[in-house]
Structure formats: structure tokens, C-alpha cells
BAFI-3210 file (N, C-alpha, C; in Angstrom, 3 decimals, decimal comma, padded with zeros to 6 digits):
// residues 206
n [1|2|3|4|5|6|7|8|9|10|11|12|13|14|15|16|17|18|19|20|21|22|23|24|25|26|27|28|29|30|31|32|33|34|35|36|37|38|39|40|41|42|43|44|45|46|47|48|49|50|51|52|53|54|55|56|57|58|59|60|61|62|63|64|65|66|67|68|69|70|71|72|73|74|75|76|77|78|79|80|81|82|83|84|85|86|87|88|89|90|91|92|93|94|95|96|97|98|99|100|101|102|103|104|105|106|107|108|109|110|111|112|113|114|115|116|117|118|119|120|121|122|123|124|125|126|127|128|129|130|131|132|133|134|135|136|137|138|139|140|141|142|143|144|145|146|147|148|149|150|151|152|153|154|155|156|157|158|159|160|161|162|163|164|165|166|167|168|169|170|171|172|173|174|175|176|177|178|179|180|181|182|183|184|185|186|187|188|189|190|191|192|193|194|195|196|197|198|199|200|201|202|203|204|205|206]
n.u [017,082|015,928|016,447|014,943|015,302|013,334|013,177|010,774|009,099|008,408|006,815|003,773|002,662|003,216|001,204|000,732|002,376|001,272|-001,284|-000,644|000,591|-001,565|-003,073|-002,647|-003,454|-003,350|-000,639|000,441|-000,390|001,192|003,772|003,717|004,011|006,601|007,187|006,983|004,238|001,311|000,773|003,233|004,223|004,155|005,124|006,317|006,877|006,255|007,113|006,521|007,269|006,378|008,437|008,508|007,610|009,697|010,040|010,902|012,240|012,209|009,672|010,358|010,413|010,570|011,195|010,965|011,811|011,462|012,245|014,317|013,455|012,011|012,240|011,715|009,262|008,060|010,097|009,821|007,561|006,470|007,718|007,729|009,736|012,636|015,025|016,350|017,442|018,669|019,539|021,016|020,190|021,512|020,592|022,400|022,505|023,014|022,399|021,178|022,115|022,086|019,997|019,113|015,804|013,095|009,679|006,622|003,495|000,329|-001,347|-003,705|-006,776|-008,990|-012,423|-015,599|-015,498|-014,513|-011,750|-010,049|-008,407|-005,766|-005,740|-004,794|-001,832|-000,485|-001,642|-000,738|002,004|001,991|000,989|003,111|005,059|003,994|003,981|006,696|007,685|006,767|008,205|010,848|012,429|013,326|011,971|013,951|013,970|011,318|009,728|006,918|006,528|004,644|001,135|-001,360|-004,182|-004,761|-006,168|-007,699|-009,038|-010,747|-011,327|-013,600|-015,395|-016,797|-017,510|-016,611|-015,030|-014,176|-011,292|-009,931|-006,992|-005,248|-002,136|000,975|004,010|006,880|009,952|013,220|015,220|016,092|016,549|017,958|016,486|016,028|017,764|017,111|014,315|013,848|014,890|013,134|010,768|011,345|011,508|008,895|007,345|005,698|002,722|-000,700|-002,227|-000,258|-000,236|-000,913|001,146|002,277|004,232|006,916|009,936|012,680|016,133|019,232|022,728|023,490]
n.v [012,261|015,120|017,159|019,693|022,361|024,553|027,533|029,169|032,349|033,422|035,456|036,896|038,658|037,657|036,597|034,623|032,501|031,969|031,132|028,784|027,244|026,651|024,933|021,932|021,407|023,917|024,399|022,390|023,316|025,605|024,470|023,069|025,055|025,188|023,380|021,796|022,486|020,405|019,973|019,850|017,439|016,910|016,946|014,658|012,473|014,219|014,920|016,175|017,672|019,367|020,387|019,756|022,602|024,619|026,515|029,879|029,430|029,550|028,163|025,107|023,596|020,565|019,271|016,700|015,602|014,321|015,833|018,759|021,493|024,768|027,467|030,111|031,433|031,303|032,617|035,131|036,047|038,371|038,323|035,505|033,365|032,801|031,531|029,179|025,959|023,649|020,373|017,642|014,216|011,027|007,980|005,721|002,653|-000,358|-003,893|-004,945|-002,680|-000,235|002,505|005,749|007,029|009,218|009,917|011,246|010,059|008,841|006,745|004,363|002,428|000,593|000,550|-000,634|000,569|003,068|005,162|005,060|006,614|005,248|005,177|004,008|003,232|000,738|-000,139|001,794|001,279|-001,351|-000,870|000,535|-001,444|-003,306|-001,805|-001,442|-003,970|-004,278|-002,272|-002,863|-002,772|-003,267|-002,383|-001,590|-000,195|001,695|004,760|006,618|009,905|011,917|012,351|013,610|015,537|016,827|019,500|020,574|023,088|022,579|023,650|022,855|022,548|024,911|024,726|024,685|022,475|020,587|018,625|016,041|014,634|012,040|012,392|010,897|011,055|009,335|008,023|006,511|003,518|001,758|-001,222|-002,027|-004,220|-004,979|-003,378|-002,159|-002,234|-000,718|001,823|002,488|002,704|004,868|006,935|006,962|007,355|006,728|005,188|006,648|009,835|011,622|014,069|015,791|016,256|013,943|010,896|011,268|009,793|010,219|009,562|008,774|008,194|005,922]
n.w [-008,418|-006,528|-003,660|-001,862|000,419|002,005|003,680|005,414|005,681|008,896|009,788|011,034|009,267|006,807|004,711|002,759|003,571|006,116|005,365|003,945|005,923|007,466|005,954|004,393|001,754|000,447|000,771|-000,823|-003,336|-003,555|-003,552|-005,976|-007,831|-008,549|-010,506|-013,795|-016,029|-016,405|-019,063|-020,148|-019,582|-016,916|-013,384|-012,386|-009,573|-006,678|-003,447|-000,166|003,030|005,890|008,351|011,923|013,797|015,676|018,676|018,219|015,834|012,227|009,993|008,244|005,119|003,422|000,205|-002,070|-005,288|-008,649|-010,837|-011,342|-009,369|-009,956|-008,169|-008,529|-008,759|-006,186|-004,816|-005,808|-004,622|-002,277|001,027|001,437|001,165|003,143|002,610|000,214|-000,669|-003,011|-003,897|-005,712|-005,102|-004,574|-003,891|-002,522|-001,445|000,498|000,822|003,971|005,219|007,809|008,604|009,781|010,059|009,098|008,979|007,961|007,917|006,621|008,131|007,395|007,052|004,991|005,414|004,815|002,322|002,849|003,739|006,716|009,468|011,473|014,816|017,149|018,905|018,576|016,203|014,418|014,446|013,453|010,897|009,650|009,712|007,929|005,554|005,279|004,617|001,988|000,876|000,851|003,195|006,699|009,763|012,514|014,857|016,072|016,672|017,609|017,249|017,132|016,765|014,861|013,643|010,448|008,799|005,830|003,689|000,861|-002,401|-004,784|-007,752|-007,291|-004,667|-001,199|000,897|003,840|004,378|006,251|007,539|009,178|010,616|011,247|012,896|012,422|013,696|013,708|013,368|010,467|008,456|005,405|003,187|000,515|-001,794|-004,365|-004,428|-002,173|-002,893|-004,942|-003,483|-001,773|-003,639|-004,578|-002,322|000,861|001,663|001,665|000,574|-000,373|-001,654|000,320|002,010|003,100|003,357|002,591|002,974|004,841|005,029|006,688|007,407|010,082]
ca.u [016,125|016,400|015,879|014,969|015,008|012,803|012,945|009,655|009,019|007,489|006,082|002,312|002,290|003,426|-000,109|000,807|002,945|000,298|-002,341|-000,133|000,832|-002,864|-003,777|-001,782|-003,906|-002,796|000,808|000,699|-000,542|002,372|004,908|003,624|004,395|008,008|007,346|006,383|002,800|000,944|000,831|004,625|004,616|003,945|006,303|006,780|006,496|006,703|006,777|006,949|006,970|006,638|009,095|007,937|008,030|010,267|009,940|011,989|012,838|011,257|009,218|011,198|009,686|011,396|010,524|011,712|011,207|012,201|012,796|014,850|012,416|012,309|011,594|011,700|007,925|007,910|011,080|009,345|006,422|006,964|007,585|007,422|010,918|013,857|016,118|016,028|018,589|018,299|020,695|020,684|020,438|021,708|020,414|023,278|022,356|023,400|021,595|021,439|022,591|021,240|019,805|018,119|014,738|012,008|008,546|005,262|002,640|-001,115|-001,698|-005,148|-007,307|-010,282|-013,546|-016,855|-015,215|-013,987|-010,420|-010,097|-007,113|-005,478|-005,414|-004,130|-000,381|-000,078|-002,088|000,162|003,259|001,726|000,844|004,435|005,760|003,472|004,472|008,137|007,921|006,542|009,113|012,224|013,213|012,834|012,150|014,700|013,484|010,306|009,116|005,909|006,815|003,468|-000,036|-002,209|-005,111|-004,474|-007,408|-007,573|-010,237|-010,536|-012,331|-013,828|-016,734|-017,461|-017,826|-015,492|-015,294|-013,035|-010,714|-009,107|-006,094|-004,446|-000,708|001,789|005,447|007,696|011,410|013,834|016,285|015,629|017,568|017,614|016,363|016,174|018,167|016,378|012,940|013,876|015,075|011,873|009,784|011,703|011,144|007,440|006,688|005,112|001,346|-001,594|-002,341|001,031|-000,476|-001,214|002,336|002,616|004,897|008,342|010,803|014,022|017,071|020,594|023,561|023,400]
ca.v [012,981|016,357|017,520|021,126|022,818|025,903|028,180|030,073|033,545|033,131|036,645|036,858|039,490|036,877|035,943|033,399|031,450|031,619|030,355|027,458|026,505|026,250|024,027|021,126|021,542|025,158|024,226|021,589|024,182|026,468|023,630|022,682|026,175|025,030|022,268|022,030|022,323|019,054|019,898|019,621|016,105|016,736|017,107|013,423|012,334|015,306|014,672|017,279|017,543|020,513|019,897|020,285|023,979|024,802|027,885|030,776|029,077|029,643|026,886|024,507|022,688|019,704|018,841|015,726|015,578|013,666|016,894|019,911|022,518|026,171|028,171|031,553|031,982|031,532|033,608|036,446|036,460|039,116|037,776|034,063|032,553|033,369|030,914|027,909|025,177|022,450|019,552|016,302|013,131|009,704|007,066|004,571|001,828|-001,761|-004,843|-005,030|-001,408|000,438|003,928|006,482|007,483|010,067|009,793|011,640|009,221|008,829|005,329|004,181|001,137|000,751|-000,153|-000,320|001,438|004,353|005,121|005,567|006,722|004,330|006,053|003,256|003,160|-000,567|-000,201|002,655|000,541|-002,465|-000,330|000,823|-002,716|-003,891|-000,992|-001,673|-005,237|-004,037|-001,221|-003,340|-002,536|-003,814|-001,480|-002,130|000,559|002,663|005,619|007,562|011,168|012,784|011,920|014,800|015,636|017,962|019,897|021,443|023,545|022,282|024,238|022,062|022,725|026,058|024,469|024,514|021,436|020,238|017,284|015,802|013,479|011,711|012,363|010,291|011,258|008,196|008,105|005,282|002,864|000,713|-002,020|-002,242|-005,632|-005,062|-002,019|-001,593|-002,048|000,381|003,089|002,759|003,127|006,215|007,864|006,996|007,744|005,656|005,381|007,524|011,279|012,268|015,452|016,576|016,364|012,671|009,884|011,517|009,017|010,773|008,616|009,267|007,141|005,754]
ca.w [-007,586|-005,925|-002,369|-001,606|001,769|001,946|004,973|005,174|006,509|009,997|010,216|010,877|008,123|005,579|004,617|001,967|004,411|007,150|004,709|003,602|007,159|008,017|005,053|003,524|000,362|-000,088|000,715|-002,020|-004,502|-003,633|-003,938|-007,380|-008,686|-008,900|-011,430|-015,110|-016,225|-016,820|-020,523|-020,527|-019,148|-015,478|-012,543|-011,780|-008,174|-005,808|-002,051|000,685|004,460|006,747|009,549|013,174|014,048|017,002|019,175|017,867|014,554|011,116|009,436|007,206|004,235|002,583|-001,022|-002,867|-006,622|-009,722|-011,672|-010,609|-009,246|-010,211|-007,074|-008,793|-008,530|-004,750|-004,402|-006,229|-003,794|-001,117|002,383|001,483|001,444|003,698|001,857|-000,440|-001,123|-003,768|-004,227|-006,211|-004,155|-005,164|-002,774|-002,710|-000,244|000,348|001,593|005,411|005,749|008,795|008,346|010,559|009,174|009,583|008,062|008,339|007,083|006,842|008,286|007,267|006,640|004,323|006,018|004,125|001,187|003,291|004,330|008,087|010,121|012,569|015,938|018,214|018,720|018,040|014,811|013,650|014,295|012,549|009,520|009,099|009,504|006,680|004,443|005,166|003,909|000,562|000,428|000,830|004,407|007,963|010,898|013,643|016,016|015,633|017,684|017,137|017,914|017,171|016,008|014,789|012,511|009,581|008,132|004,663|003,005|-000,546|-003,282|-005,998|-008,313|-006,703|-003,270|-000,281|001,899|004,666|004,335|007,434|007,447|010,345|010,335|012,296|012,716|012,832|013,645|014,194|012,606|009,555|007,778|004,003|002,829|-000,939|-002,162|-005,491|-003,982|-001,213|-003,616|-005,641|-002,488|-001,325|-004,708|-004,743|-001,085|001,661|002,106|000,892|000,838|-000,617|-002,037|001,517|002,841|003,733|002,540|002,334|003,862|004,892|005,633|006,910|008,011|011,538]
c.u [016,791|015,706|016,052|014,607|014,602|012,585|011,926|009,675|007,998|006,616|004,577|001,830|002,492|002,188|-000,076|001,347|001,935|-000,851|-001,871|000,141|-000,465|-003,572|-002,802|-002,166|-003,309|-001,278|001,203|000,599|000,670|003,594|004,890|003,898|005,826|008,249|006,593|004,873|002,515|001,013|002,250|005,140|004,504|005,233|006,920|006,316|007,106|006,199|007,254|006,554|007,332|007,218|008,429|008,496|008,482|010,203|011,166|012,653|011,798|010,832|010,145|010,369|010,683|010,578|011,448|011,021|012,087|012,911|013,350|013,781|012,938|011,537|011,484|010,338|007,711|008,891|010,620|008,161|006,927|006,715|007,219|008,655|012,012|015,076|015,625|017,324|018,061|019,560|020,233|020,990|020,516|021,682|021,198|023,255|022,717|022,492|022,105|021,986|021,580|021,194|018,851|017,039|013,769|010,910|007,292|004,319|001,187|-001,552|-003,208|-005,477|-008,657|-011,332|-014,826|-016,641|-014,657|-012,617|-010,460|-008,703|-006,972|-004,967|-004,697|-002,656|000,029|-000,508|-001,192|001,505|003,084|001,599|002,209|005,209|005,290|003,974|005,956|008,441|007,774|007,536|010,580|013,063|012,534|013,021|012,888|014,232|012,522|009,816|008,087|006,088|005,579|002,365|-001,044|-003,176|-004,840|-005,712|-007,093|-008,950|-009,987|-011,676|-012,424|-015,259|-017,503|-017,822|-016,544|-015,864|-014,012|-012,594|-009,772|-008,287|-005,386|-002,984|000,071|003,259|006,205|009,178|011,979|014,978|015,657|016,826|017,108|017,599|016,600|016,503|017,352|014,923|012,846|013,994|013,814|010,824|010,070|011,286|009,630|006,717|005,981|003,685|000,556|-001,433|-001,021|000,872|-000,805|-000,043|002,742|003,440|006,359|009,182|012,209|014,941|018,449|021,408|023,368|024,645]
c.v [014,222|016,562|019,011|021,393|024,280|026,415|029,290|031,252|033,326|034,310|036,480|037,696|038,776|036,014|034,653|032,238|031,000|030,796|028,929|026,617|025,966|025,206|023,248|021,231|022,795|025,068|023,417|022,438|025,099|025,682|023,353|023,836|026,018|023,986|022,514|021,822|020,908|018,885|019,627|018,283|015,878|016,784|015,812|013,368|013,464|015,011|015,856|017,006|018,839|019,993|020,468|021,673|024,116|026,270|028,693|030,484|029,158|028,266|026,412|023,491|021,904|019,240|017,902|015,569|014,836|014,701|018,015|020,998|023,898|026,995|029,671|032,174|032,273|032,586|035,017|036,943|037,162|038,341|036,293|033,253|033,373|032,819|029,635|027,260|023,955|021,679|018,214|015,267|011,810|008,704|005,788|003,745|000,380|-002,636|-004,936|-003,736|-000,810|001,929|004,521|006,971|008,407|010,038|010,380|010,933|009,358|007,366|005,134|002,731|001,397|-000,109|000,319|000,689|002,792|004,173|005,789|005,557|005,754|005,138|005,324|003,078|001,843|-000,737|000,649|001,971|-000,616|-002,025|-000,096|-000,471|-003,391|-003,121|-001,242|-002,933|-005,058|-003,030|-001,617|-002,977|-003,143|-002,776|-002,195|-001,479|001,628|003,450|006,508|008,853|012,042|012,173|013,069|014,676|016,932|018,259|020,843|021,855|023,443|022,859|023,412|022,275|023,870|025,880|024,304|023,472|021,104|018,801|017,133|014,535|013,287|011,643|011,826|010,499|010,075|008,576|006,777|004,821|001,803|-000,019|-002,301|-003,735|-005,851|-003,658|-001,407|-001,308|-000,857|001,727|003,478|003,292|004,535|007,248|008,031|007,492|006,567|006,025|006,384|009,002|012,016|013,736|016,359|016,596|015,101|011,804|010,083|010,809|009,569|009,790|009,263|008,138|007,094|006,345]
c.w [-007,012|-004,581|-002,164|-000,156|001,694|003,372|004,748|006,141|007,621|010,417|010,043|009,698|006,792|005,336|003,816|002,764|005,464|006,577|004,442|004,848|007,746|007,172|004,184|002,048|-000,274|-000,186|-000,512|-003,279|-004,667|-004,079|-005,436|-008,341|-009,201|-009,986|-012,734|-015,121|-016,718|-018,339|-021,017|-020,012|-017,658|-014,683|-012,053|-010,340|-007,352|-004,390|-001,223|002,125|005,170|008,054|010,801|013,478|015,500|017,390|018,772|016,544|013,443|010,623|008,307|006,431|003,405|001,386|-001,786|-004,214|-007,610|-010,588|-010,804|-010,555|-009,616|-009,177|-007,310|-008,530|-007,045|-004,256|-004,738|-005,401|-002,538|000,183|002,400|001,900|002,114|002,960|001,222|-000,904|-001,857|-004,119|-004,786|-005,143|-004,926|-004,016|-003,055|-001,430|-000,558|001,203|003,023|006,014|006,723|008,506|009,378|009,601|009,903|008,533|008,701|007,378|007,487|006,954|008,324|006,958|005,981|005,009|005,338|002,999|001,556|003,940|005,701|008,700|011,280|013,763|017,079|017,891|018,071|016,587|013,918|013,418|013,320|011,104|008,900|008,850|008,218|005,463|004,204|004,370|002,400|-000,014|000,522|002,028|005,613|009,060|012,028|014,937|015,499|016,840|017,005|017,923|018,073|016,327|016,040|013,617|011,760|008,745|006,981|004,184|001,506|-001,368|-004,559|-006,463|-007,694|-005,239|-002,457|000,766|002,645|004,422|005,530|007,254|008,780|009,932|011,516|011,947|013,307|012,775|014,110|013,322|011,721|008,974|006,362|003,708|001,341|-001,446|-003,306|-005,133|-003,026|-001,925|-004,381|-004,672|-001,981|-002,369|-004,820|-003,503|-000,429|002,064|001,263|001,251|000,638|-001,007|-000,869|002,503|003,572|002,778|002,274|003,395|003,771|005,603|005,737|007,526|009,532|012,177]
res [m|y|l|s|k|l|t|l|n|p|s|p|a|a|r|g|v|q|r|d|l|a|s|p|y|e|l|h|r|s|v|m|r|a|f|p|d|k|d|q|g|g|p|g|r|v|l|f|r|l|e|p|i|r|d|g|e|p|p|v|l|l|v|q|s|e|d|r|p|d|w|s|d|l|s|a|r|p|d|y|l|l|s|v|e|t|k|p|i|d|l|d|v|a|e|d|q|l|l|r|f|r|l|r|a|n|p|t|v|k|r|d|g|n|r|q|g|l|v|r|y|e|d|q|i|g|w|l|e|r|k|a|e|a|a|g|f|r|p|v|d|i|a|v|r|k|s|s|r|y|v|s|k|v|k|r|g|g|e|t|r|k|q|t|h|l|g|v|d|y|e|g|i|l|q|v|a|d|p|e|q|f|k|t|a|v|a|a|g|i|g|p|a|k|g|y|g|f|g|l|l|s|v|a|p|v]
***
């Protein structure tokens, strides 16, 4: 796998960046410019997360992918990228290992055939605990840092419609229960709406 760190141009005059910051759908379209066309076998699993924007600092976008990306298209767009770094990652973990984690997820439940966001804190925590069991890890400490709604304007069939997703920023400590299952889950992402910037599980040593 590969992890890319893109530092975006924060200038209000950088229209492409401002458009992408306002719409996860448009940001996904820009990210996918870095990967092979579907006719060439597709890009594999691509996950991304726009990091929380801090005052005085440019926006940072993280992209995790199975294939090495080619960011030349975005680099060639005027006023889009300030810098880009790409490095291979080899997730070498052991059973019972403790790791710090960060995750922006779309915690939902299906009711009457529709997917609905979980807005209560205890439901958001319970959702992650259930996902963790299937993903080969145990949450040791969980904090919900932010819960927001993300709106995209999606053009399909000549029509433009709004799509809204609930996004929850989790941080904390996890313990690896099944290393192989855990590595598979990290590569695949956690939860739904991955094409809208959710599901990228970032881990680091405690």
C-alpha cells in the first residue's frame, strides 16, 4: 500500500481547491485523477481523508491506495498543490499490540431500507465497537472529537442532487486482536461511504 500526503493551496483564488473542500464528491473526483482508468483494471481500494483544518495552516489531504498514485495531473493544475509526498507503507503488527488511531467514519444503521446516521454519542461508540470486532481489533480508549454533516452536490443523469453524510472523527487507542484480519480491514477501510472521504483508519505506535 501507499500513503500520500497532499498539502493544498489555501488561497480563496484557488477555485479547484475551494470547490473540492466544499464537496466530498468533487474531492473524490480529483483524487481519482491519480489512478489508472477503469479500463486498465481500476485503481483498487482508494481511501482518503481531509484532515481538520487549523487556523493559519493549509488543508492537508491523506490518500491511502493499493497502487502507487501519479499526482502529475493535480500538480499541473495551477494553484492546487503546495506539496505532495508519497511513501510505501507496510503494516507490520502483532497480536495484542497497542496503537494510536484516527478515523473519520460514517456510522449508520439501516432502517426501513434506508441508511441513517447515528447521532447519539453512545450509538456512535457502539457502532465503532461492533466494527472493531469484525476488523480484528479491540478499542481500548475511544474519543469522539467531532460530529458533522458533509454535503455534496452530485451530478447524475443530467440532474444535480444533494447527498448528506454524517461524519464522526474518532481518536484513541486500539489493541490488535487478529493481525491478518486487522491489516485486511485497514486496507479496505471501515464503514460505508468510502468514496466520500470516510473509512481511512490511520494508526501509529503508542
